[in-house]
C-alpha positions as CSV (number, residue, x, y, z in Angstrom):
1,S,40.5,62.0,-45.4
2,L,41.6,63.4,-42.1
3,S,40.0,60.5,-40.3
4,Y,42.8,58.3,-41.6
5,L,45.3,60.2,-39.4
6,R,43.6,58.5,-36.4
7,K,42.8,55.1,-37.9
8,F,46.2,54.2,-39.3
9,P,49.8,54.5,-38.0
10,V,50.8,57.5,-40.1
11,D,54.4,58.7,-39.9
12,I,54.4,61.3,-42.6
13,V,51.9,63.5,-44.5
14,K,52.7,64.7,-48.0
15,I,51.4,68.2,-49.1
16,D,50.4,68.1,-52.7
17,K,52.2,70.3,-55.2
18,S,48.9,72.1,-56.0
19,F,49.0,73.7,-52.6
20,V,52.8,74.4,-52.7
21,H,52.5,76.0,-56.1
22,G,50.7,79.1,-54.9
23,I,52.2,79.8,-51.5
24,E,54.3,82.7,-52.7
25,T,51.4,84.7,-54.0
26,D,48.1,83.1,-52.7
27,F,47.2,83.8,-49.1
28,E,44.7,81.0,-49.0
29,A,47.3,78.4,-50.3
30,R,49.8,79.6,-47.8
31,A,47.2,79.4,-45.0
32,L,46.3,75.9,-45.9
33,V,49.9,74.7,-46.1
34,K,50.6,76.3,-42.7
35,A,47.5,74.6,-41.2
36,I,48.5,71.2,-42.6
37,I,52.0,71.5,-41.2
38,S,50.8,72.7,-37.8
39,M,48.2,70.0,-37.5
40,A,50.7,67.3,-38.5
41,H,53.3,68.5,-36.1
42,S,50.8,68.7,-33.3
43,L,50.0,65.0,-34.0
44,K,53.8,64.1,-34.0
45,I,53.6,63.5,-37.8
46,D,56.3,64.7,-40.2
47,V,55.5,66.5,-43.4
48,V,56.9,66.5,-46.9
49,A,56.0,69.2,-49.3
50,E,56.1,68.2,-53.0
51,G,56.5,70.4,-56.0
52,V,59.0,72.9,-54.7
53,E,60.2,74.8,-57.7
54,T,61.6,78.1,-56.4
55,A,63.8,79.4,-53.7
56,G,60.8,81.5,-52.4
57,Q,58.7,78.4,-51.9
58,L,61.5,76.7,-50.1
59,A,62.0,79.7,-47.8
60,I,58.4,79.9,-46.9
61,L,58.2,76.2,-46.2
62,Q,61.3,76.3,-44.1
63,G,59.8,79.3,-42.2
64,M,56.8,77.0,-41.5
65,N,59.1,74.3,-40.1
66,C,58.6,71.9,-43.0
67,R,61.7,69.8,-42.7
68,Y,61.2,67.7,-45.8
69,V,60.7,68.9,-49.4
70,Q,61.0,67.6,-52.9
71,G,60.7,69.1,-56.3
72,F,62.3,70.4,-59.4
73,Y,64.1,73.2,-57.5
74,F,66.5,70.4,-56.5
75,S,66.4,68.2,-59.5
76,P,64.0,66.5,-62.0
77,A,63.3,62.8,-61.3
78,L,66.5,60.7,-61.7
79,P,67.1,57.1,-62.5
80,K,68.1,55.2,-59.4
81,D,71.7,54.6,-60.6
82,Q,72.2,58.4,-60.7
83,I,70.9,59.4,-57.3
84,I,74.0,58.8,-55.2
85,D,76.2,60.8,-57.5
86,Y,73.7,63.6,-57.6
87,V,73.4,63.8,-53.8
88,R,77.2,63.9,-53.5
89,A,77.5,66.7,-56.1
90,F,74.6,68.6,-54.6
91,Q,76.2,68.7,-51.2
92,F,79.0,70.9,-52.6
93,R,76.8,73.1,-54.7
94,K,74.2,74.0,-52.0
95,P,75.6,73.1,-48.6
96,M,73.0,75.1,-46.7
97,L,70.3,72.8,-48.2
98,R,72.2,69.6,-47.5
99,S,70.1,68.5,-44.6
100,T,66.9,69.1,-46.4
101,L,67.9,66.9,-49.4
102,I,69.5,64.2,-47.4
103,A,66.6,63.9,-45.1
104,N,64.4,63.0,-48.1
């Protein structure tokens, strides 16, 4: 409920993957994601988009100033003992995305 944004000290809002999934081809999905990001930013709340699976989705989200993303585009879920090694290796494979991944 949007009323929780006023009632609780919210620092970050997560956009469900069901919205992210269609942003490359569905105008309504793209409009909703853009509205969520804009509203959150105007309230000084960060946004994380989940379910990013393609470079196209990532580019659209970056164009909407969504600073934090997560999804299979980067990696499937990893056991905690593998995360540090993955982040280190990822920095060398995709340096332009380094800040996006590390911020998460």
